N, C-alpha and C positions, 0 to 999 in steps of 0.2 A: 219393367214397371207395368207389366200387363195387368196386375191386379188393381193398381192404383191410378189407372189412366194411361192412355196409349202414347202420351207425350208426343203428339204430332201437331205440327203447325196447321191451323184450321182457320179459314177466313171468318171474320165476324159476320153473323147473319143480320145483325141490326144495322149494319152499314148501308144496306140498300135502302132501308127506311130513311135514315138520316140524310144520305146523299141525294135522295130524290124529293126532299122537302116534306116528308111525311113523319118527321119526328113529332112527338106529342109533348111539347114544352109548356110550361105553366101559362105563359102568355098566349099560347095558341088554343088552349082548351078552357079558358074561362067561360062560365055560362053565358049564353045569350042574354042580353039585357042587363048584364052586370054594371053596376055603377063604378065610376073611376075615382081612385083616391090618389091624392098627392100629399106630400109632406111639406109644411113650412119648416125650414131648418135655420138654425142659428147662423147669422152672418159674421159673428165675431167669435173669437176663441175663449173669451172670459168676461163675464158681466153679471151683474145682478139685475134680474128682471124687475122693472118698476111698473110696466103696464103690459097686459096682454088682453086686448079687446078684440073679440072675434064676432061682435054683433053684426057689423056691417057685412062681413063675409057670409054669415048665415042667411042674410036676406038677398044675397046675390043670385042672378038668374041660374037656374039649374041645380043650385046647391041643395042637398038633402041633409047634410050633417057636417058640423065641425066639432071636433073633439080636442080638448086640451087635457092636461093631467088631472085637473079638478073634475072634469067629467068622468074620467076613469075612476077616480076615487069615489065620486058620488054614486057610481054604479056598483060600489063594493069590491072593485078589483084591487088586487095586490099589484102595485105598479112597480115593484122592485124586480129587476132582472137578475137571474141566477149568475153566480160567479164563484169559482173555486178559490178557497183562501188557504194560505199556507200557515205553518207555525214557524215563528222566527228562531233564530239561533239561541236566543235566551229563553225560549219556551213560551213567549207570549204569542198571541194571535196577531197575524198580519192585518193590515188596514182592510176594512170591509165596508166602505161607504156605499150609500144607496146609488145604484144606477137606475134612474127612472125611465119608464117607457117613453114618456114625454117630459121635456125639461120641467123641473120643479123648483122654482125660486131663482135658479142661476143657470147660466149657459157656460159650458165648460169646454166646448170645442166647436170649430166652424163645421157646420153640417149636422150637429146635434138636432134630433127631431124635436119640434116645439108644438106643432098642431097638425092634425089630420083633417083634410078637407075632402068631402065626398060629393060628387056632382054627376049629372047625367053624362057629361063629356069631359075628357081630360082637359080641354081648353077652358071650359067653364070652371073646373076645379083650380086651374092655374090663375085664372083671373080673380077668382074669389080669394085665393091665398094672398094676392097683392093687396087686398083690402084689409088684411088683418093688421091691427095696430100693435106693434111690438117695440116698446121702448125699454131702455136698459141703461144702467150706469156701468160703463166699461171699466174693467179691471186690468192690471198688467197681466200679460200672458207669460206663463212659464213654458218655455219650449226647449231649454237646455237639458241635455241628459246628464243632470247633476242634481244633488240636493239643493234645496233653497228656493228662493224666489216667492212670488205671491202665493199664499196658501190656496190650493184647490179644493181640498177636503179637510175639515177640522180634525178628522180621524187620522190624518197623515201629516204630522208636523214635518216641516222642511220638505214636504211632498215625497217623503220616503215611504213607500207602501209596505216594504218588508226588507228584512236583513236576514237572509236564509243561508244555511250552510250544511255541508255534508262531508263526511270523511274524517280522517284521524289527523287533526292539525298538529298534534305534538310529534307524532311519528314522521310526519312530513317535514316539519321544521328540523328535526334531527337529521333527516336525510340530506337536507340542504347544508346544514352545518358541517357534515362529514364529506360533502361532495368533492371530487376532484375537479369538477367543472360545472358551472351553471349557465343556463341560457335563459334569456327572457325576451319577450316580444309583446308589444301591445297590438291587438288586432280588432279592427272596427268591422262590424257587419251591418251594411247599409240597410235602411228600411226600404221595403218594396210594397207596391200595391199589387194585389193578386190578379186582377183583371181577367177573370174567367170569361170565356167567349160569350156566355149568357150571363147577364146581370142578374141580381137577385129580384125575385118577385114572388107574388102569392095571389090567391083569391080565397074568399071565405063565403060560406052560405049557411044560413040558419033556418031550420025547418020548424022552429017553435019548441023543439025539445033537444035537438042535437046540433052542434057546430061541426062544420067540415072545413078544414083549412088544407088547401093544397099549396105547397111551396117547394121551391127547388133546392132541396137541402141534401143532407148525407145520411139521413135516417129519419124515422117518424116517431119513435117511442119517447125520446127525451122531450120532444116538442109536445107530444100528447100529454105527458104528465105536467109539464110546465104550464101549458095552456089551461088545463083543468084546474090547476091550483089558482092561477091568476084570475080566472073567470068565476071561480067558486062552483065549479061543476064536478059531478062525478066523472071519473075517467071514461065510464061507459057512454057518457054523453058527448064524447069527443072523438071525432075521426080525423086522422092526419094522413095525407097522401103525399108522396113524391112522384111526380111523373118523370119523363125524360129530363135529365139535367146536363146542361152543357158546361161542364167543368166545375169542380168544387175546390180541390186542393187544400182542404182544411178550412178555408174561408167560409164555406157554406155549412160547416158542421154545427155551428152555434145557432142558437135562436137570436133573433133580432127584434127591436121594438116594433117595427112595422107590422110584423105578423100578428101580434097581440092587438094592435090598434085596428087593423083591418077586421079581425075577428069580432071585436066589440062593435064596430060599425055595422057589420052584417047583422049582429044580434039586435042592435037598437032598430035597424031599419027594416028587418025582415026581408031583405033583398041581397042578392049577391053583390059583393064588393071586390074589386081587383086593384092591384098595384104592381107596377113594374118599375124597376130603378132605371134611370138614365145613366150614361157612362160617368159624367162628372159627379153625379149624385152618389154613385157607387164609390168613386174615388174618395169622396168626402165622408162616407159612412161605413163602407165594408171594413172589416177588420184587416188591418195591414200585417206584414210579416217582418221578422227579424228585428233590427234596430237595437243594437247593443255594442258595447266596447268591453273588451277583456284583456286584462294583463295576464299573461301565461308564462309560467316558469317551469323549467326542467332541471333536474339535478342528475349528473352523471358520475359514475365511478371511473377509475382509471382505464377500464376496459370498454368505455363508451356504453355501458348499460345504464338505463334509466333507473335511478333509485328513488326519485320523488318527483311529483307533479303537483302544482297547485295553480289555481286561477282565481281571479277576483273579477267578477263581472258587474257591470252596471247596465241594466236593461230598461228599456222604455215600455211602460204599460199603456201610454196614452192617458186619457182623461178619467177612465173608469177601469175597474176590473171587468174584463170581458169573460166569457164562459170559462176559458182555460188560460187566460193571460198570465196568471201568477205561476202555474205549474210548468209552463213551456220552457223557460230559460232556467229552470231550477230542477225540478224532479225529472222532466223528460231529458233535459240536457245531460243529467247525471247518468242516465242509462248507458251512455257510451263515452263517459268521460275520458277513460284511459285508452279507448280505441282498441286496437289489435295488439297492444304491447303489454309485456309482463312488468308491470310497475308496482312495486311492493307497497308504496305509501303514496296516497294522494288525498287532496281535499279541495274543496271549492267553497267560495263565498259569493253570493249573488245579492246585490241590492236592486230592488225594483223602485222605479221613480215614476210618479204621476207627472204628466205634462198636459198642456192644453192642446192636445192633438188627438186624432182618431185612435181608437183602441187598437192594440196589437195582440194578435192571437196566432193560432196555427197557420203555417203555410208550408206546403209539401215537405214533410220531414219533421216539423214541429219540435225544435230543440235538437234533434240529432244532427242535422246539417250544420247548425252552429257550433255544436261541440266538436264535430270532426274538422270543421273548418279551422277552429282555433288550434286543435292539436296538430293538424297536418301543416299548418303554417309555421308553428314553432318547431316542429320536427325538421322542416326544410331549413330554417334558420340554424338549427343546431347542426345539421350536416355541414353547413358552410363554415360555421365557427370551429367545428371539430375537424374539418378537413377530410370529410368522408363523403363518398358517393351517397346520394339520398336513399337509394335502394339498399345499400349496404347497412346504413344506420338502422333502417327499418328491419332488415333481416336479422341484425344482431339482437334486436329487442322484441321480435315476434314472440307471441305466446306459443309454446311448443306442445305442451301437454294439456289434454282435455279429459273430462270437463274442467273448467277454469273459472274461479270466482274472483271477480274484479274487487277493487277496494270499495266500490259503491254498492256491492252486493248482488251484481248481475252474474249468472252462471251461464257461461257460454258452453254449449253441449259439444260441439264439434268445430273443427276448422283445419285448414291446411293452407295457411297464409303464404308460406314460401312457394308452394306449388302454384298458387294463383298469381303470385308476383312474377314467377319465371315465365308463365304463359303469357302474361301481359307484356313483359320486356321483349319477348320474341315477337308478339303480334305488332307492337309499336315500332319494331326495328330501332331500338335504342342504340344499337351498335352503329347504325348509319346516321345518327343525329349529327355528329360532327361535320360530316359532309354536307348535310342539308343546311347547317348553320353557315358554313362557308359560302354556299350558294346564295343564301339570303344576304349576307354581308356584301357580296359582290354586286348586289342590286340596291345597296344602300339601306338595307333593312337589318334590324336586330331580330335574332331568333332565340327563343327560350323553350326549354323542356321542363314540364312540371308534372309531378307525381303526387297523387293522393291515394293512400290506401285506407278505405273506410270500413266500418262495421255499423250495422243498424240493429236496433232492437224493436221488434214488432210489438206494437202497442194495441190498446183498445181492449174491449171485453173479450176474454178468452173463450167465453161460451157463445153458442149460436144456435139458432133453430131452423128447422126445415120441415116442409110438409110436401108429400108427393101424393096426388090424387089421380086415379085412373078415370078417364072420361068415357062417356057412352059412345063417342065417335071412334073408339079404338086407339086413343092416345093416352098421354099422361101430362100433367101440369106440375111443375116444381115451384113451390112457394119459398122464397129465400128471405132471411132476415138482414142481409146486407143490402147496399144500395149503390147501384152504378152511377157514376158521374161521368161516364164516358170510357171506362176501362175495358168494356166488353164482357160484362158479367153474364148477359143474356145468352151469349155464345158459350162462354167457359163453363157455366154451371150446368147448362143443358147438355153440353158435350160430355161433361164428367159423368152425369147421370146416365147418359147413353152408353158410355164406355163400361160402367159398372153393371148395367142391367140388360144390355142388348136392345133396349128400346130405340127404334130409329130416331136420330136426332131431329128430323123433320116432323116427327110426331110428338115432340115435347114442347109444351107451352111453358111460358115463364112469367111469373108474377113476383113483383117486388114493391116495396114502398106503399103499403096500405095497411093501416093499423087495424082495419076491420077484418082483413083477410089473413093476417099473419099475427099470431098471438103476441109475439115479442121478437126482438132482434137487436144486434149490436150496431147496425148501420155500418158506414164505411169511414175509415180513418186508421192511420197508424200502419198502413200496409197489411191489415188483418184479414181482408175479405177472403182471399182464396184459401188460406190455411184453415181458418175457422169454418167456412162454409163447405169446403170439400170434406173436412173432417166429419162434420155432422151429417152430411149427405151419405158418406160412407156408413156411418152408424145406421142411418135410416134404411139404406139398402140391405144391410145385414138383417134388420128386422123383417123386411119384406121377404127376403129369401127364407128366413126361418118360418114365417107365417105361411107363405105359399107352399113351402115343403111339407108342412104338417097337413095342409089341405090336400095337396097332391097325393100324399101317402095313403089317404082314405080313398081317393079315386083310383089309385094304382093297386091298392091292396098290398102295400108293403109297409115296413116300418118307417117312421119319419126319417131315422138316421140313414136310411138307404137312398134317400133322395139327395141328389147333388145338383149344384148350379155351376155352370162353367162360364159365366158372364154373358151367355147368349141363350142357353136352353137348360131346362131341368131334365135330369136323367135319373133312372133307377134301374139297377140290373134286374132282369126279369120282366121288364115292361117295355112295350114298344111306344109308349107315350113319351115324346120329347117336346113338350110345349115351351114356347117363349114366354117371357114374363107377361106380355100383353095378352097372349092366348090364355094363360092361367087366370089373369084378371077377368076375361070374358067368361071363363068357366065359373068363376066365383060369383059373377053378376047373375048368371043364369041360375045359380043355385040359391040366389037370394042372400049371398054372404056379403052384405054391405060393409061388414066390419073389415073385410080384406081389401077394400077399394080406396082407402085413405090411410096414409101412414104419416106419423109425425115423430120427430125426434129432437131432443136437445142434448148436446154434448159439449164437453169442455176440454180444451187443450190445456194440460197442466203445465207445460213449459213453453216459453216463447222461442221463437227461432231468430237466428242471427245472420241474416244475409251479409255478405262482405265481398270486397273486390278491389281491383286496382284501376284507377283512371290515369292515363297519360294524355296530356295535352301539349301541343306545340303551337306557339304564338309567334307571329311575325309583327313587328312594330316598324312602321315607316318613320324614319328619323326626321323627315321634312315636315310631316303632317301630325305625327302622334297617333295615327289610326292603328289600332291593334286588330289583328285578324287571327282567329283560330283556324289554323291550316291543316291540322291533323289531330284526330281525336280517337283514342283507343280505350276500350272497356273490356275487362274480363271479370265476370262476376261469378260468385258461388251462390246460386239460388237454390241449391239442393235439387230435388227433382222437379221438373216442369210439367205442367199439364199442357200448355200451348206455347212452345218457344217463340213463335212469331209475335204473340201478344205480349210476351215478357220483353222481348226486344223493343217493341213499340213503347212500352212503359218506360224503358231506359232512355230511348230517344227523347221522349217527352220530358222526362226529368232532367236530362242533360241540357236540353234547350232552355228550360227555365233557369238552370244554374248559370248557363252562358249569359242569359239576359241579365241576371243580377250582377255578374262579374264584369260585363262589358258596358252596360248602358243604363240599367234601371236604377233610379234614385229618387226617393221622395224628398222634397224640399218644402219647408215651412219658413216663412219669414219671421222676423222677431215679434210680430203681432199674432203669430199663429195662423196666418193665412197660408193655404196650400197653394204653392206656386206651380206645382206639377199636377194640375188637376184636369188636363186634357191630353190627348195623344200628341198634340202639338208641343207639349212641354214634358211629357213623360215618355221616354224612349223605350219602347218594346222591341225585343229582338225580332229581326226579319229573317227571311229564308236565307239571305246571303250572309248572315251572322253565324249560321249553323253549318259546320262542315259535314262531310260524310263521317258517320260514327261507326267505326268498326267495333262489332260486338261479338263476344264469344263467352262460353261458360266453362267453368271448371268445378263441377258439382261435388259437393260433400254433403250427402243426404243428412238432413236434421234427424235427430233422435227425439225431438219434441213433439212430433205428431206422426201418425201411422203412415202418412204419404211420403215422409222425408222431404217436405217442401219448406221453402223459406220465402217470405213475402218479398215482392219486388217493386211495389208501386212508387216508392219514394227514393229508391236507391240511386237513380241517376243524379238527382239534385244533391244528395248527400255527398257524392264524390266530386261533382263538377266544380264547386266553388274553389276548393283548395288547389285542384289540378290547374285550373286556369290561372289563379293568383300566383302560384308557384312558377308557372311558366313565365308569366310577366316579370316576376322578380328575377328569374334566371336571365332573361334577356337584358334587364337594366343593370344587373349586378356589376358587370365590367365597367360601366360608367360611374360607379361609386354610389349608386342609388340603393340605399339599404332598407328603405321602408316604402312599400307600395300598398294601397288600400283600394278596394272596389268602390265604385265602378271605375273601369279603366277607359275613361272617355278620352277622346283625342286631346282636348285642352289639358286634362289632368296629366296625361303621359308627356305631352310636349313640354309642359312646365317642368316636370321632373327631369327631363333630359336637358333642359336649360339650366337646371340647378335652382329654379325658382321655388318658393314655398307653395304648397298645395293650396294655401289660402288665396293665391293669385287667381284661382279658377273663378 
């Protein structure tokens, strides 16, 4: 891999800054003297507003401004938040109700923003918010994941936002009619709150002509265009920046009402305004993840080959369409609907439901973890009903010939699933499991082994931008269009440029997240960053080599074709000049060739990559207490070629930890009135260090043909595989007791009740 990166583990340079308290997060860098903003939020889930009187708040000490939706409208703002909308199965358009930046006429979920208060201090802003008179006529809350109930939006009768489908229903039905055996399983996927280490926040400043908004997001360009539109500005009058970001996981990819309101406050006041979410506030207003129920069915022939697969999903959108709420459990789910299996006929139907709860959107994997979870759960059930080892059933049905086009139109370029599975079976010591189970039983514990074989489809914009500028101090700066949320981009992309150019790593500066400095970019999401950014960086390096070679040919007195670059130095037969790229840049500067000192490229990857792998989890359950512990965890991934194996392993560890959290303890609970009962860390259980075992990680690379580096994204893979691996392990442990249905999260009370034969509702 010498040409495309040295593939060596390399410590993250940014960690020194983070670990010594020198990170530049949005709440650390707000301008001196910035005013403080807080949001008055809805205390109820569903109501008609009868009074919203902010006059007393406006007169409160220290208050500079109070904004309601009427104030935004009076300023000429478009208060409608963007949200993608599907086309229904019958060809009609899915529901597209307005999601206002501040409540407009009705309240539709607890935590919905109603008014923005700006004051000299945060305490003054809070005190003033308590003076706002908000009266309302409460309406029944619809919180059930089912059609019906009190209408939330007139555009969505029965609160059904969409009825979407994909695949060949007739061919799939025929496969089921002709099947030798069918298997069905209902699978629930519990709602989770993302809880990034850093909550959402922003600040805004207006200089009389341009607005600057800094927020901790996953990219700047969508926000730039949306803010320009909302405020009636030319895009040139808008600057968006993302500083250091303490975790995003898809939740911070979207725009949120607070950012627009803070920007308008700064424009009205001509002073900087800052806002930072508190933890419970975030739990009430951040986009949540998952929250769906799926009935999955598999059809088999007499040789245990899958002939058909169909699912019917009901998914929760929350009170409004979020940015990508509608596509997550439909279009994105469909990308890996049939997983790694050769299934000739498949179809899916998804109904989206509005409820009086917080919006649901992307969370690490965005549809693909949900799809693989459903498929791998029903595959596990099928293995039991067919009397086969779970690995053997998968092996029978693995795709063998590539490229392979799935029933939903995805074309997998390469893969060697049996080889990956064999490697994982060996690493997990599956042969020794029976002995380990016997040891657990001797201690009064149940032990189960669970397998998940996943595949992921890398999403997001396939095009990306990069700029490399040689600096007067003898170094270079790389400007990237992606956005790190903690993944190590600063190290990865600078090191990749260093490997391709010979520029010492320590002499490369790194710039991201500034719409004034980078013309455009795709941001971060869908595990796209490394493949797209490395691809365009390679294209830029090729331009640099070509341009410098032409320049050197004149200096050396040789033909341009005679100059070669070996990733460290330029050479030409007949010349004793062997300059490095930095030395050539210095020569160009001395000659006044400014055109050779800045290079920019935009390139596109025409095909997606499909990382895949096997996860084995072993779970012990204490029969006396119901406590489940993941005691052994093994991952073997095919990520293609890796730039930095250590950082890839770190991504897997983080993804698995988030999957374990959802599987073992995380669960969002609303009461019948739409009040969030799990709104603090006292009530919402996050995974802790002792919930995460040692994770054995290895790779079995099959280089992708979809990009010149042969890479496959790895950012979300850990979560995609973890959910079903743990769930199947719990199911395996409880199956001998006659427990045939288990659903996340596997809390002690839930498992204890299952072992006693009590219904889950007893929890």
